[in-house]
PQR file of N, CA, C, O and H, with PARSE charges and radii, in Angstrom:
ATOM      1  N   MET A   1     183.399 -86.073-160.882 -0.4000 1.5000
ATOM      2  CA  MET A   1     183.847 -85.786-161.813 -0.0000 2.0000
ATOM      3  C   MET A   1     182.521 -85.463-162.518  0.5500 1.7000
ATOM      4  O   MET A   1     181.727 -86.400-162.601 -0.5500 1.4000
ATOM      5  N   PRO A   2     182.001 -83.749-163.271 -0.5600 1.5000
ATOM      6  CA  PRO A   2     180.684 -83.533-163.658  0.2800 2.0000
ATOM      7  C   PRO A   2     181.450 -83.762-164.823  0.5500 1.7000
ATOM      8  O   PRO A   2     182.676 -83.862-164.863 -0.5500 1.4000
ATOM      9  N   THR A   3     180.392 -83.865-166.087 -0.4000 1.5000
ATOM     10  CA  THR A   3     180.673 -84.179-167.274 -0.0000 2.0000
ATOM     11  C   THR A   3     180.082 -82.723-167.938  0.5500 1.7000
ATOM     12  O   THR A   3     178.867 -82.547-168.017 -0.5500 1.4000
ATOM     13  H   THR A   3     179.396 -83.783-166.054  0.4000 1.0000
ATOM     14  N   ILE A   4     181.033 -81.721-168.396 -0.4000 1.5000
ATOM     15  CA  ILE A   4     180.805 -80.506-169.509 -0.0000 2.0000
ATOM     16  C   ILE A   4     180.143 -80.849-171.075  0.5500 1.7000
ATOM     17  O   ILE A   4     180.746 -81.506-171.924 -0.5500 1.4000
ATOM     18  H   ILE A   4     182.021 -81.864-168.332  0.4000 1.0000
ATOM     19  N   THR A   5     179.222 -80.452-171.198 -0.4000 1.5000
ATOM     20  CA  THR A   5     179.139 -80.972-173.205 -0.0000 2.0000
ATOM     21  C   THR A   5     179.052 -79.679-173.134  0.5500 1.7000
ATOM     22  O   THR A   5     178.502 -79.164-172.160 -0.5500 1.4000
ATOM     23  H   THR A   5     178.732 -79.918-170.509  0.4000 1.0000
ATOM     24  N   VAL A   6     179.688 -78.767-174.360 -0.4000 1.5000
ATOM     25  CA  VAL A   6     179.633 -77.711-175.309 -0.0000 2.0000
ATOM     26  C   VAL A   6     179.048 -78.270-177.170  0.5500 1.7000
ATOM     27  O   VAL A   6     179.745 -78.684-178.096 -0.5500 1.4000
ATOM     28  H   VAL A   6     180.134 -79.185-175.151  0.4000 1.0000
ATOM     29  N   SER A   7     177.498 -78.034-177.101 -0.4000 1.5000
ATOM     30  CA  SER A   7     177.445 -78.481-177.909 -0.0000 2.0000
ATOM     31  C   SER A   7     177.752 -77.686-179.872  0.5500 1.7000
ATOM     32  O   SER A   7     178.487 -76.702-179.945 -0.5500 1.4000
ATOM     33  H   SER A   7     176.931 -77.698-176.348  0.4000 1.0000
ATOM     34  N   ASP A   8     177.248 -78.144-180.928 -0.4000 1.5000
ATOM     35  CA  ASP A   8     177.708 -77.609-182.194 -0.0000 2.0000
ATOM     36  C   ASP A   8     177.392 -75.887-181.884  0.5500 1.7000
ATOM     37  O   ASP A   8     178.064 -74.947-182.309 -0.5500 1.4000
ATOM     38  H   ASP A   8     176.651 -78.944-180.869  0.4000 1.0000
ATOM     39  N   ALA A   9     175.911 -75.807-180.840 -0.4000 1.5000
ATOM     40  CA  ALA A   9     175.098 -74.284-180.810 -0.0000 2.0000
ATOM     41  C   ALA A   9     175.794 -73.173-180.348  0.5500 1.7000
ATOM     42  O   ALA A   9     175.431 -71.997-180.376 -0.5500 1.4000
ATOM     43  H   ALA A   9     175.365 -76.571-180.495  0.4000 1.0000
ATOM     44  N   CYS A  10     176.830 -73.652-179.918 -0.4000 1.5000
ATOM     45  CA  CYS A  10     177.575 -72.907-179.278 -0.0000 2.0000
ATOM     46  C   CYS A  10     177.745 -71.678-180.702  0.5500 1.7000
ATOM     47  O   CYS A  10     177.993 -71.967-181.872 -0.5500 1.4000
ATOM     48  H   CYS A  10     177.124 -74.608-179.895  0.4000 1.0000
ATOM     49  N   ASP A  11     177.574 -70.638-180.263 -0.4000 1.5000
ATOM     50  CA  ASP A  11     177.663 -68.982-180.688 -0.0000 2.0000
ATOM     51  C   ASP A  11     179.314 -68.794-180.440  0.5500 1.7000
ATOM     52  O   ASP A  11     179.993 -69.370-181.289 -0.5500 1.4000
ATOM     53  H   ASP A  11     177.372 -70.403-179.312  0.4000 1.0000
ATOM     54  N   GLY A  12     179.833 -68.292-179.718 -0.4000 1.5000
ATOM     55  CA  GLY A  12     181.173 -67.840-178.592 -0.0000 2.0000
ATOM     56  C   GLY A  12     180.291 -66.437-178.077  0.5500 1.7000
ATOM     57  O   GLY A  12     181.104 -65.539-177.865 -0.5500 1.4000
ATOM     58  H   GLY A  12     179.282 -67.824-179.028  0.4000 1.0000
ATOM     59  N   ASP A  13     179.139 -66.070-177.863 -0.4000 1.5000
ATOM     60  CA  ASP A  13     179.394 -65.180-177.409 -0.0000 2.0000
ATOM     61  C   ASP A  13     179.662 -65.036-175.965  0.5500 1.7000
ATOM     62  O   ASP A  13     179.313 -64.006-175.388 -0.5500 1.4000
ATOM     63  H   ASP A  13     178.478 -66.801-178.036  0.4000 1.0000
ATOM     64  N   GLY A  14     180.350 -66.147-175.241 -0.4000 1.5000
ATOM     65  CA  GLY A  14     181.077 -66.311-173.854 -0.0000 2.0000
ATOM     66  C   GLY A  14     180.737 -65.534-171.981  0.5500 1.7000
ATOM     67  O   GLY A  14     181.250 -65.097-170.950 -0.5500 1.4000
ATOM     68  H   GLY A  14     180.634 -66.984-175.709  0.4000 1.0000
ATOM     69  N   VAL A  15     178.950 -65.989-173.012 -0.4000 1.5000
ATOM     70  CA  VAL A  15     178.141 -66.097-171.394 -0.0000 2.0000
ATOM     71  C   VAL A  15     179.083 -66.435-170.140  0.5500 1.7000
ATOM     72  O   VAL A  15     179.712 -65.758-169.327 -0.5500 1.4000
ATOM     73  H   VAL A  15     178.533 -66.344-173.849  0.4000 1.0000
ATOM     74  N   CYS A  16     178.887 -67.778-170.366 -0.4000 1.5000
ATOM     75  CA  CYS A  16     179.672 -68.781-169.899 -0.0000 2.0000
ATOM     76  C   CYS A  16     180.870 -68.708-169.333  0.5500 1.7000
ATOM     77  O   CYS A  16     181.048 -69.148-168.198 -0.5500 1.4000
ATOM     78  H   CYS A  16     178.377 -68.329-171.027  0.4000 1.0000
ATOM     79  N   VAL A  17     181.659 -68.251-169.912 -0.4000 1.5000
ATOM     80  CA  VAL A  17     182.929 -67.788-169.357 -0.0000 2.0000
ATOM     81  C   VAL A  17     182.724 -66.327-168.545  0.5500 1.7000
ATOM     82  O   VAL A  17     183.766 -65.791-168.168 -0.5500 1.4000
ATOM     83  H   VAL A  17     181.514 -67.894-170.835  0.4000 1.0000
ATOM     84  N   ASP A  18     182.017 -65.948-168.380 -0.4000 1.5000
ATOM     85  CA  ASP A  18     181.745 -64.331-167.395 -0.0000 2.0000
ATOM     86  C   ASP A  18     180.992 -64.947-166.396  0.5500 1.7000
ATOM     87  O   ASP A  18     181.270 -64.500-165.283 -0.5500 1.4000
ATOM     88  H   ASP A  18     181.171 -66.384-168.687  0.4000 1.0000
ATOM     89  N   ILE A  19     179.929 -66.029-166.398 -0.4000 1.5000
ATOM     90  CA  ILE A  19     179.330 -65.974-165.556 -0.0000 2.0000
ATOM     91  C   ILE A  19     179.824 -67.533-164.560  0.5500 1.7000
ATOM     92  O   ILE A  19     179.217 -67.819-163.528 -0.5500 1.4000
ATOM     93  H   ILE A  19     179.703 -66.393-167.302  0.4000 1.0000
ATOM     94  N   CYS A  20     180.875 -68.308-165.043 -0.4000 1.5000
ATOM     95  CA  CYS A  20     181.441 -69.218-164.363 -0.0000 2.0000
ATOM     96  C   CYS A  20     181.753 -68.974-163.365  0.5500 1.7000
ATOM     97  O   CYS A  20     182.600 -68.087-163.469 -0.5500 1.4000
ATOM     98  H   CYS A  20     181.368 -68.075-165.881  0.4000 1.0000
ATOM     99  N   PRO A  21     181.499 -69.363-161.769 -0.5600 1.5000
ATOM    100  CA  PRO A  21     182.009 -68.626-160.511  0.2800 2.0000
ATOM    101  C   PRO A  21     183.038 -69.662-160.434  0.5500 1.7000
ATOM    102  O   PRO A  21     183.760 -69.523-159.446 -0.5500 1.4000
ATOM    103  N   MET A  22     183.392 -70.912-161.369 -0.4000 1.5000
ATOM    104  CA  MET A  22     184.283 -71.737-160.669 -0.0000 2.0000
ATOM    105  C   MET A  22     185.784 -71.505-161.739  0.5500 1.7000
ATOM    106  O   MET A  22     186.907 -71.912-161.439 -0.5500 1.4000
ATOM    107  H   MET A  22     182.806 -71.025-162.171  0.4000 1.0000
ATOM    108  N   ASN A  23     185.354 -70.622-163.233 -0.4000 1.5000
ATOM    109  CA  ASN A  23     186.399 -69.982-164.130 -0.0000 2.0000
ATOM    110  C   ASN A  23     186.247 -71.602-164.885  0.5500 1.7000
ATOM    111  O   ASN A  23     187.146 -72.095-165.567 -0.5500 1.4000
ATOM    112  H   ASN A  23     184.442 -70.292-163.476  0.4000 1.0000
ATOM    113  N   CYS A  24     185.446 -72.011-164.709 -0.4000 1.5000
ATOM    114  CA  CYS A  24     185.436 -73.180-166.004 -0.0000 2.0000
ATOM    115  C   CYS A  24     186.182 -73.417-167.147  0.5500 1.7000
ATOM    116  O   CYS A  24     186.723 -74.469-167.487 -0.5500 1.4000
ATOM    117  H   CYS A  24     184.717 -71.610-164.155  0.4000 1.0000
ATOM    118  N   TYR A  25     186.166 -72.522-167.617 -0.4000 1.5000
ATOM    119  CA  TYR A  25     185.507 -72.043-169.705 -0.0000 2.0000
ATOM    120  C   TYR A  25     186.427 -71.354-169.894  0.5500 1.7000
ATOM    121  O   TYR A  25     186.644 -70.268-169.356 -0.5500 1.4000
ATOM    122  H   TYR A  25     185.727 -71.667-167.341  0.4000 1.0000
ATOM    123  N   ASP A  26     187.345 -72.133-171.005 -0.4000 1.5000
ATOM    124  CA  ASP A  26     188.052 -70.529-171.771 -0.0000 2.0000
ATOM    125  C   ASP A  26     187.832 -70.621-173.395  0.5500 1.7000
ATOM    126  O   ASP A  26     187.836 -71.574-174.174 -0.5500 1.4000
ATOM    127  H   ASP A  26     187.168 -73.015-171.441  0.4000 1.0000
ATOM    128  N   MET A  27     187.673 -69.475-173.531 -0.4000 1.5000
ATOM    129  CA  MET A  27     187.723 -69.297-175.229 -0.0000 2.0000
ATOM    130  C   MET A  27     188.538 -69.796-176.148  0.5500 1.7000
ATOM    131  O   MET A  27     189.642 -69.292-176.356 -0.5500 1.4000
ATOM    132  H   MET A  27     187.670 -68.701-172.898  0.4000 1.0000
ATOM    133  N   VAL A  28     188.018 -71.015-176.910 -0.4000 1.5000
ATOM    134  CA  VAL A  28     189.166 -71.242-178.026 -0.0000 2.0000
ATOM    135  C   VAL A  28     188.524 -71.721-179.431  0.5500 1.7000
ATOM    136  O   VAL A  28     187.627 -72.550-179.582 -0.5500 1.4000
ATOM    137  H   VAL A  28     187.122 -71.425-176.741  0.4000 1.0000
ATOM    138  N   ASP A  29     189.349 -70.842-180.609 -0.4000 1.5000
ATOM    139  CA  ASP A  29     188.795 -70.616-181.260 -0.0000 2.0000
ATOM    140  C   ASP A  29     187.405 -69.878-181.888  0.5500 1.7000
ATOM    141  O   ASP A  29     186.943 -69.789-183.025 -0.5500 1.4000
ATOM    142  H   ASP A  29     190.077 -70.168-180.486  0.4000 1.0000
ATOM    143  N   GLY A  30     186.892 -69.295-180.275 -0.4000 1.5000
ATOM    144  CA  GLY A  30     185.743 -68.232-180.893 -0.0000 2.0000
ATOM    145  C   GLY A  30     184.769 -69.561-180.259  0.5500 1.7000
ATOM    146  O   GLY A  30     183.627 -69.254-180.603 -0.5500 1.4000
ATOM    147  H   GLY A  30     187.267 -69.368-179.351  0.4000 1.0000
ATOM    148  N   LYS A  31     184.691 -70.995-179.434 -0.4000 1.5000
ATOM    149  CA  LYS A  31     183.859 -71.212-178.515 -0.0000 2.0000
ATOM    150  C   LYS A  31     184.542 -71.958-177.818  0.5500 1.7000
ATOM    151  O   LYS A  31     185.711 -72.343-177.838 -0.5500 1.4000
ATOM    152  H   LYS A  31     185.619 -71.245-179.155  0.4000 1.0000
ATOM    153  N   ALA A  32     183.046 -72.236-176.747 -0.4000 1.5000
ATOM    154  CA  ALA A  32     183.503 -72.186-175.187 -0.0000 2.0000
ATOM    155  C   ALA A  32     184.020 -73.853-175.314  0.5500 1.7000
ATOM    156  O   ALA A  32     183.516 -74.727-176.019 -0.5500 1.4000
ATOM    157  H   ALA A  32     182.096 -71.923-176.731  0.4000 1.0000
ATOM    158  N   VAL A  33     185.061 -73.952-174.491 -0.4000 1.5000
ATOM    159  CA  VAL A  33     185.464 -74.634-173.992 -0.0000 2.0000
ATOM    160  C   VAL A  33     185.518 -75.619-172.298  0.5500 1.7000
ATOM    161  O   VAL A  33     184.876 -74.818-171.619 -0.5500 1.4000
ATOM    162  H   VAL A  33     185.471 -73.243-173.918  0.4000 1.0000
ATOM    163  N   PRO A  34     185.677 -76.130-171.866 -0.5600 1.5000
ATOM    164  CA  PRO A  34     185.827 -76.504-170.825  0.2800 2.0000
ATOM    165  C   PRO A  34     186.599 -77.119-169.851  0.5500 1.7000
ATOM    166  O   PRO A  34     186.383 -78.221-169.347 -0.5500 1.4000
ATOM    167  N   GLU A  35     187.747 -76.158-169.547 -0.4000 1.5000
ATOM    168  CA  GLU A  35     189.221 -76.272-169.501 -0.0000 2.0000
ATOM    169  C   GLU A  35     189.167 -76.892-168.452  0.5500 1.7000
ATOM    170  O   GLU A  35     189.769 -77.938-168.691 -0.5500 1.4000
ATOM    171  H   GLU A  35     187.923 -75.263-169.956  0.4000 1.0000
ATOM    172  N   ARG A  36     188.804 -76.911-167.368 -0.4000 1.5000
ATOM    173  CA  ARG A  36     188.799 -77.057-165.901 -0.0000 2.0000
ATOM    174  C   ARG A  36     187.253 -77.375-165.799  0.5500 1.7000
ATOM    175  O   ARG A  36     186.387 -76.504-165.721 -0.5500 1.4000
ATOM    176  H   ARG A  36     188.315 -76.060-167.174  0.4000 1.0000
ATOM    177  N   ALA A  37     187.071 -78.444-165.808 -0.4000 1.5000
ATOM    178  CA  ALA A  37     185.794 -79.567-165.670 -0.0000 2.0000
ATOM    179  C   ALA A  37     185.998 -80.064-164.213  0.5500 1.7000
ATOM    180  O   ALA A  37     185.137 -79.988-163.336 -0.5500 1.4000
ATOM    181  H   ALA A  37     187.775 -79.152-165.872  0.4000 1.0000
ATOM    182  N   ASP A  38     186.870 -80.427-164.108 -0.4000 1.5000
ATOM    183  CA  ASP A  38     187.132 -80.719-162.503 -0.0000 2.0000
ATOM    184  C   ASP A  38     187.211 -79.734-161.715  0.5500 1.7000
ATOM    185  O   ASP A  38     187.440 -80.026-160.541 -0.5500 1.4000
ATOM    186  H   ASP A  38     187.569 -80.488-164.820  0.4000 1.0000
ATOM    187  N   ASP A  39     187.065 -78.356-162.040 -0.4000 1.5000
ATOM    188  CA  ASP A  39     186.717 -77.620-160.827 -0.0000 2.0000
ATOM    189  C   ASP A  39     185.154 -77.127-160.620  0.5500 1.7000
ATOM    190  O   ASP A  39     184.937 -76.138-159.920 -0.5500 1.4000
ATOM    191  H   ASP A  39     186.879 -78.118-162.994  0.4000 1.0000
ATOM    192  N   CYS A  40     183.613 -78.153-161.516 -0.4000 1.5000
ATOM    193  CA  CYS A  40     182.689 -77.201-162.024 -0.0000 2.0000
ATOM    194  C   CYS A  40     181.866 -77.521-160.058  0.5500 1.7000
ATOM    195  O   CYS A  40     182.050 -78.622-159.539 -0.5500 1.4000
ATOM    196  H   CYS A  40     183.789 -78.957-162.084  0.4000 1.0000
ATOM    197  N   ILE A  41     181.350 -76.815-159.569 -0.4000 1.5000
ATOM    198  CA  ILE A  41     180.768 -77.546-158.429 -0.0000 2.0000
ATOM    199  C   ILE A  41     179.132 -77.675-159.292  0.5500 1.7000
ATOM    200  O   ILE A  41     178.345 -77.776-158.350 -0.5500 1.4000
ATOM    201  H   ILE A  41     181.201 -75.921-159.991  0.4000 1.0000
ATOM    202  N   MET A  42     178.504 -77.706-160.290 -0.4000 1.5000
ATOM    203  CA  MET A  42     177.467 -78.117-160.648 -0.0000 2.0000
ATOM    204  C   MET A  42     176.670 -76.738-160.451  0.5500 1.7000
ATOM    205  O   MET A  42     175.510 -76.752-160.862 -0.5500 1.4000
ATOM    206  H   MET A  42     179.143 -77.625-161.055  0.4000 1.0000
ATOM    207  N   CYS A  43     176.974 -75.972-160.079 -0.4000 1.5000
ATOM    208  CA  CYS A  43     175.994 -74.799-160.179 -0.0000 2.0000
ATOM    209  C   CYS A  43     174.682 -74.544-161.611  0.5500 1.7000
ATOM    210  O   CYS A  43     173.952 -73.563-161.752 -0.5500 1.4000
ATOM    211  H   CYS A  43     177.917 -75.961-159.744  0.4000 1.0000
ATOM    212  N   MET A  44     174.730 -75.367-162.195 -0.4000 1.5000
ATOM    213  CA  MET A  44     173.955 -74.886-163.621 -0.0000 2.0000
ATOM    214  C   MET A  44     173.880 -73.554-163.804  0.5500 1.7000
ATOM    215  O   MET A  44     172.770 -73.222-164.220 -0.5500 1.4000
ATOM    216  H   MET A  44     175.323 -76.164-162.081  0.4000 1.0000
ATOM    217  N   ALA A  45     174.572 -72.737-163.666 -0.4000 1.5000
ATOM    218  CA  ALA A  45     174.867 -71.061-164.217 -0.0000 2.0000
ATOM    219  C   ALA A  45     175.243 -70.986-165.749  0.5500 1.7000
ATOM    220  O   ALA A  45     175.215 -69.971-166.445 -0.5500 1.4000
ATOM    221  H   ALA A  45     175.474 -73.007-163.328  0.4000 1.0000
ATOM    222  N   CYS A  46     175.500 -71.901-166.026 -0.4000 1.5000
ATOM    223  CA  CYS A  46     176.786 -71.848-167.331 -0.0000 2.0000
ATOM    224  C   CYS A  46     175.349 -71.814-168.010  0.5500 1.7000
ATOM    225  O   CYS A  46     174.776 -70.847-168.513 -0.5500 1.4000
ATOM    226  H   CYS A  46     175.522 -72.725-165.461  0.4000 1.0000
ATOM    227  N   VAL A  47     174.739 -73.692-167.836 -0.4000 1.5000
ATOM    228  CA  VAL A  47     173.853 -73.995-168.257 -0.0000 2.0000
ATOM    229  C   VAL A  47     172.159 -72.833-168.650  0.5500 1.7000
ATOM    230  O   VAL A  47     171.460 -72.638-169.644 -0.5500 1.4000
ATOM    231  H   VAL A  47     175.204 -74.477-167.427  0.4000 1.0000
ATOM    232  N   ASN A  48     172.167 -72.426-167.445 -0.4000 1.5000
ATOM    233  CA  ASN A  48     170.980 -71.617-167.399 -0.0000 2.0000
ATOM    234  C   ASN A  48     171.445 -70.513-168.247  0.5500 1.7000
ATOM    235  O   ASN A  48     170.438 -70.215-168.890 -0.5500 1.4000
ATOM    236  H   ASN A  48     172.736 -72.585-166.638  0.4000 1.0000
ATOM    237  N   ALA A  49     172.580 -69.589-168.683 -0.4000 1.5000
ATOM    238  CA  ALA A  49     172.552 -68.130-169.121 -0.0000 2.0000
ATOM    239  C   ALA A  49     172.896 -68.934-170.365  0.5500 1.7000
ATOM    240  O   ALA A  49     173.306 -67.966-171.006 -0.5500 1.4000
ATOM    241  H   ALA A  49     173.397 -69.832-168.160  0.4000 1.0000
ATOM    242  N   CYS A  50     173.031 -69.849-171.116 -0.4000 1.5000
ATOM    243  CA  CYS A  50     173.496 -69.955-172.890 -0.0000 2.0000
ATOM    244  C   CYS A  50     171.846 -69.443-173.781  0.5500 1.7000
ATOM    245  O   CYS A  50     170.638 -69.670-173.715 -0.5500 1.4000
ATOM    246  H   CYS A  50     172.698 -70.635-170.595  0.4000 1.0000
ATOM    247  N   PRO A  51     172.620 -68.814-174.402 -0.5600 1.5000
ATOM    248  CA  PRO A  51     171.066 -68.796-174.921  0.2800 2.0000
ATOM    249  C   PRO A  51     170.915 -69.327-176.273  0.5500 1.7000
ATOM    250  O   PRO A  51     170.459 -68.621-177.173 -0.5500 1.4000
ATOM    251  N   ASN A  52     171.289 -70.587-176.466 -0.4000 1.5000
ATOM    252  CA  ASN A  52     171.661 -71.813-177.346 -0.0000 2.0000
ATOM    253  C   ASN A  52     170.708 -72.896-176.898  0.5500 1.7000
ATOM    254  O   ASN A  52     169.743 -73.354-177.509 -0.5500 1.4000
ATOM    255  H   ASN A  52     171.659 -71.160-175.735  0.4000 1.0000
ATOM    256  N   GLN A  53     171.321 -73.308-175.338 -0.4000 1.5000
ATOM    257  CA  GLN A  53     170.674 -74.438-174.994 -0.0000 2.0000
ATOM    258  C   GLN A  53     172.470 -74.681-175.711  0.5500 1.7000
ATOM    259  O   GLN A  53     172.490 -74.347-176.895 -0.5500 1.4000
ATOM    260  H   GLN A  53     172.106 -72.936-174.841  0.4000 1.0000
ATOM    261  N   ALA A  54     173.734 -75.135-175.231 -0.4000 1.5000
ATOM    262  CA  ALA A  54     174.374 -75.831-175.758 -0.0000 2.0000
ATOM    263  C   ALA A  54     175.579 -76.576-174.705  0.5500 1.7000
ATOM    264  O   ALA A  54     176.507 -77.379-174.804 -0.5500 1.4000
ATOM    265  H   ALA A  54     173.718 -75.407-174.268  0.4000 1.0000
ATOM    266  N   ILE A  55     174.946 -75.799-173.723 -0.4000 1.5000
ATOM    267  CA  ILE A  55     175.706 -76.679-172.787 -0.0000 2.0000
ATOM    268  C   ILE A  55     175.130 -77.886-171.345  0.5500 1.7000
ATOM    269  O   ILE A  55     174.418 -77.877-170.341 -0.5500 1.4000
ATOM    270  H   ILE A  55     174.192 -75.147-173.643  0.4000 1.0000
ATOM    271  N   THR A  56     175.735 -78.507-171.881 -0.4000 1.5000
ATOM    272  CA  THR A  56     175.364 -79.906-170.410 -0.0000 2.0000
ATOM    273  C   THR A  56     176.081 -80.123-169.928  0.5500 1.7000
ATOM    274  O   THR A  56     177.258 -80.131-170.289 -0.5500 1.4000
ATOM    275  H   THR A  56     176.314 -78.514-172.696  0.4000 1.0000
ATOM    276  N   VAL A  57     175.412 -80.509-168.421 -0.4000 1.5000
ATOM    277  CA  VAL A  57     176.651 -80.570-167.349 -0.0000 2.0000
ATOM    278  C   VAL A  57     175.795 -82.262-166.357  0.5500 1.7000
ATOM    279  O   VAL A  57     174.676 -82.303-165.846 -0.5500 1.4000
ATOM    280  H   VAL A  57     174.456 -80.503-168.128  0.4000 1.0000
ATOM    281  N   GLU A  58     176.483 -83.002-166.394 -0.4000 1.5000
ATOM    282  CA  GLU A  58     176.038 -83.855-166.168 -0.0000 2.0000
ATOM    283  C   GLU A  58     177.065 -84.899-164.995  0.5500 1.7000
ATOM    284  O   GLU A  58     176.649 -85.994-164.617 -0.5500 1.4000
ATOM    285  H   GLU A  58     177.392 -82.969-166.809  0.4000 1.0000
TER
END
């Protein structure tokens, strides 16, 4: 199971929510939260799309 971490650098623009093909993220209180990390296929679309480099997937 991948571990998805969203740092404090997240500005809540929602790019990761929109681009994730597995719909892993929800917006909670203006920040991206990986609510369904178990569904992650480690495609790194969210990591590559985040303008603030706030997401890591391991």
